[in-house]
N, C-alpha and C positions, 0 to 999 in steps of 0.2 A: 667765750671769745667769739665774736662775730667777725667774719672775714669779708672783705670787699673785692679784693683783686688777687685771689689765689686759685690757680687752675692746675689740673692734671692733663697733660696732652693725651688725647685718646690713643691707647696702644703703647704709650711710653712707660710701660711697666711689665713686670714679669715675676714669675714664681717658679721655683723648682717643684717637682712632686715632693710630697712629704713622706718620709720613710720612718716607720716605727723604730723606736729606740733599739739599739743593737742590730739594726738592719744594714742595708747596703751603704748608707752614709755614715756609719758608726765610726769609721776611722779617717774621715776627711776633716781637716782643720776647718772650722766653721768660717773664718774670715778669708782664708785663701780660697776656699770653695766658692764663697760668695763673690769674690773678686773675679774668679775665672768665669762664673756664670754671667756676671755683669758685663765683662768684656765681650762675650759672645752675643749677649742680648743687645748691647749698644751697637755692635757692628751690624746686626740684622736690622735694626731700626734706624741706622744712619745717624746715631747720636755720637757726637765727637766729645772726648774727654775735656778738651779745652773749652767747650761750650758751657761749662758749669762754673758757678761762682763759689760753691761750697758742697761738701758732702756731709750728710747727717747719717750717723750710724746708730742702729739699735741692736743691742745684744745683751743677753742677761746671764750667760754662762761663761766664765773666764776660760780662755784658751791660751796656749803659749804665745807670748808677745802681744796679747790683746791689750796690754797697758797702752800701746801706741794707737789703738783704736782707729778713729776716722782718718787721721793723716796717713796711717799705714795703708788702709784700704784705698785711699785716693791715689797713693803712689803705685799700688799694684795694678790699678786700672789705667795708668798713664796720665792721671791728672795730678802731677807732682806739685803744681803751683797752688793747690787749694787745700783747705782744711775744714774743720767743723767739729761739732760736739759728738760725743759718744753718750747715748741715752740708754738707761736701763730702768724700766718700770714694770718688771714682770710681764704679764700678758697684755698690759696696756701700753707696752713699748711702741708698737707700730702706730697706734693712735697718737701718742705723744710725739713721735718722730714726724709724722705727717703734719700734725698741728703746729709744731715748732717751725718746720720749714715753711708752712703756709703763713705763719705770723711774720717771719723774716721777709718773705716775698711781699706780703702786704705792706710792710714798713718801707721796703726799698721802692715799691711802686709809688708811694707817696712822695718819695724824694727824687723821682725821675724814672729811670728804667728798672723794671722788675728783675730781680735776681732769678737765676735758674739753679735749682738745688737738686742734687741727686740724693735720694734717700735709699739706703740699703739696710736691710734687717737680716740677721743671721743668728742661728743658735744650733748647738749640738747637745742634746740632753744625754746622748749615749756617751759612755766613758767620761762622764763629768769629773771635774777635779776633786781630789781628796786632799783637803787643806789641813795644814798643821800650823797653829798659832802659838808663838812663844808665850810662856806663862811662868816667868822666873820666880814668882812669889807663891806658886802653888806647891803642895808637898812634893819634895823631890824634884821641883822645877818641871813637873810633868806637863807637857804641852796640851793645849786644847785641840781637838780634831773635829773636822766637819766634812761630811760628804755633801758637796754643794747642792746637788740636785735633790737627792732623796731626803736628806735631813730637813731641807727647807720645805719640801712638799709635806712633810710629816709634822712640822711644828712652826706655827706663827709665833714669834717671840713676844708679841704684844697680846694677841687674843688667846694665845696658849692652846691652840688646837690645830689639828691637821686640816688640809684642804677639804678632804671628804666630809669632815665634821661640819663645815660651813653649809654644805648641801643638805646634810641631815638636819641641821638647825632650822633651815628655811622650810624643808619638807614637813617637819613636825609643826612649825608655827602656822603653815598655810595648808596643812592637811593634804599633802601631795603623796599619793600612794605609789608603791612600786609599780603597780599596773599602769597608772597614768604616765609614769616615767617611761616605761617600756613602749607605750603607744607612741610617744614622741620619738624615741630611738628608731622605731620601725619606720615612721614617717620620714625622718631625716635620711635614713638609709635609702628609702625609695626615691627621695628627691635627688640624692647623689647619683642615682642611676641615670638621671637626665643629663648629667655632665658627661657620662660615658657613652651616650647615644651617638650614633653616626660616627663611629671610630673616634670618640672623644673630641668632637669638633668644638664644643664649648671650652674645654681645657686648652686646646691647641691655640686658642686666641691669645693666651698669655704664657703658656707653659712649654718649655723646650722638651722635645722628644727626639732621640733618647738622651739621657744624661749619662755621660761616661764616668765610670768609677776609676779614679787614678790617684790613690792615696800617696804614692811615692813621687808622683810627678814624672815618672819615667815609663810606666807600663799600665795600660788600661786592662783592668781585671774583670770588668763587667759593665752592664748597662742597666739603667732604670727607665722604664717606659710608662710609668704612671705611679700613682700613690701606692705605697707599699705598707701593708699592715691593716688595710680595711677588712674587717671580719664579716663574712656572710651572715646576714641577720634575718631571722624569722621569728614570728610570734611564738612558735613552739619552742624554739631554742631559748628565747628570752625568758619564757615562763619557767624554765628549769633552773634558772639562776637564783641563788640566795643572796640576801644583803651581805655586804662586806663586813659591816660592823654589827656586833650583837644588838638585837632589837632595833636595827636600822631599817632603811628602805632603799638605799642606793646599792645596786648590784654593779659588778664589773661591766655589765652591758649598758648600764645607765650613766657611764662616764667615759671620757676620752682616754687616750694613752699618750705618753711622752713621745716625741718624734724629733727628727732632724730635718733641716732645710733652710732655704733663704729666699728672699724676695727683694725686688727693687722697684723704684717709682720715681718719676720726675715731678717736681712741683715748681711752677713758675707763674709768670703773669699771662694775661690774655693773649697778647701778640705772639710771644714766644711759644705758647701752648699751641696756637694755630700752626706755627711753622714746624713744630716737632710732631704734630699729630699724624697718626696713620690715616685719619679721615677728618680733614678740617671742618666738615659739615657737622661733626659731633663735638660739642663743647662740654667739658666736665669741670664744674665749678665747685670748690669747697666753700660751703656757706658758714659752717660753725663747728666749734669743738667745745666740749664741756667734760669735766670730770667730777666725780662725787665719791663719797665714802659712806658705807653702811655701818650700822652698829657692829661692835667687835664680834666676829664669828658668824656673820651673815653675808658673806661675800656675794652670792647671787643677787641679793636685793640691791646692791650698789648700782646696777644697771638702770633702775627706775629713775632715781634723781638725775643721773648723768644724761640719760636719753631725753628726759623731759626738759632739762635745761638746754641741751643742744637744740632741740626743736624750737623752744621759745626764742632762743637767740637768732635762729634762722627765720623765724616767723612762719614756721610750717606746722600744720596740725597732723596728728596721727592719721586722720582720714585722707590726707593729701599724699601719703607715702605710697609710691608704686612698688617699692621693694625694700626689704629689711634683711640685714645680716647680723647675726649675733655670734660672738665667741661663746660657745656653750660647752665648757668642760664637763658639765653635768646636765642631764635632761631637765633637772630641776630649774636651771636658769631660764629656759624657754617658757616653762609653765609660769614661773614667777613674772616674767615680762608680759606674757599673754594676759595673766590675771590682773596685773597692776596697771597696764596701759590699754587694755581692751583690744589687743591685737590678736586676731585668729592665729592659732598655731600654724596653720597651713600657709599663711602669708609670709612666714619667715623662712629663710634659708633654703630657697629653691637652689638646685644644683649642688647641694651639700653644705657641710659646715665642719668645724673642728671636732664636733662630737663624733664624726664619722672618720675623717681623714687624719686626725691627730693634732698634736699640740707641741710644736717646737718653741713656744713662748714668744721670742722676739718677732719672728716673721708671721705669726699666726694672723694677727689683725690685718696686716698688709695684704695677705692673700685674700682675706674676706672682703676688704675694700675693693680690690681688683675685681673679684667676682661680682660684687655689687654693681660696679660700673658696667661690666659686660651684660649683666641681666637688664639693667636700665636701658642700655643701648638696644638690646633685642626687643624691649617693650616699646621702643620709639621715644624714650626719654621719660623724665619725671624726677621726683624727689626720692632720695634713698637715705636710709639710716643705717649706720653701723654702731653697735654697742657691744662692749666686751668687758667682763669683770677681770680683776687681777688680784694678786696677793696683797694682803693688807686690807681686805674688804673694800677695795676701790674698784672704779670702773672708768672707762673713757669712751666717749661717743663722738661721732662725726656725722654731719648732715651734708649730703652732696646733691647737686642738681645736674642732670645730664639732658642735653637737648641741642637744638640748633643754635648757632651763635646769635647772640642778641645784637 
């Protein structure tokens, strides 16, 4: 999908820190928490709820009353007159939410005035639901049960393998060693330290500090002042780790961890983007979106066709990219992208990535897109690529351009 009139107002986005599962955000309702953060962020950015034509919600883990999805979140932020879709596409949720909003904006611009759409993504992998499905025809009418988060991490019903097995399949086919994976992990950890420099100035461009922990809505019981669960990483420590699967190559150090958090972003047309922007001299344009699917059980490889297609639609070459962000649940992902597209590993994921700061599914990609925009702004503009794999051996990719208004 190529886009002609879809923009993100510079600075009209935010992300909470991400907290490792069973951490500080473990008892916060994902959608209520996201609405609270959105209200605060919109007030700080002088964005009025009545200024939006729709709300697009991305979430992948059910929570109490999440059946009501986007309309409920819209009501909680004071935008009672709007609605919108609730989108769930595993770790490609953010890319699909942004792309769907951009497509609607593009269409509305062709009919007159471009819409302004608020995109919110939120998930809590901690304390995920334990579901019971009626099964009256089974012996004794015994119901089917499912742990939403862990059972689905551990088994793809189509490919019939766990998530980690997809990384092992690609590592074996492409001869990616444990040592090569650990080199990437160490590089990504060191890149994340850039985001923490100067009292986390990079993160403060979009991340609220502190975030109050108020699960009851009546009493604040703590604060979060940054990503929680990032593990100190050294070459010596990684070398001591053994592969998780017998005869495998992926260690616990070579993969990310489940997390909790939320993110928000505005997508609109050129004129409204300039009005909402923190700096009207910086223009952020969405050029294209593409998705793809790898062969069953080879999830990390889905990034290659998705990213290539998005670049082709945008008319952008790999050599033209100033910055690249990947959702990398496994270090294998980045090696696969590097080998398949000829991108140096060090050109990807400056300032950190989900391999280091965690994986709350729905909002993961949105935070990465936000960081991509901020990196491009620091570089003085240019083209950027986001690509991220998702359950079902799929991937979604976006191409952006940041620069002075044309």
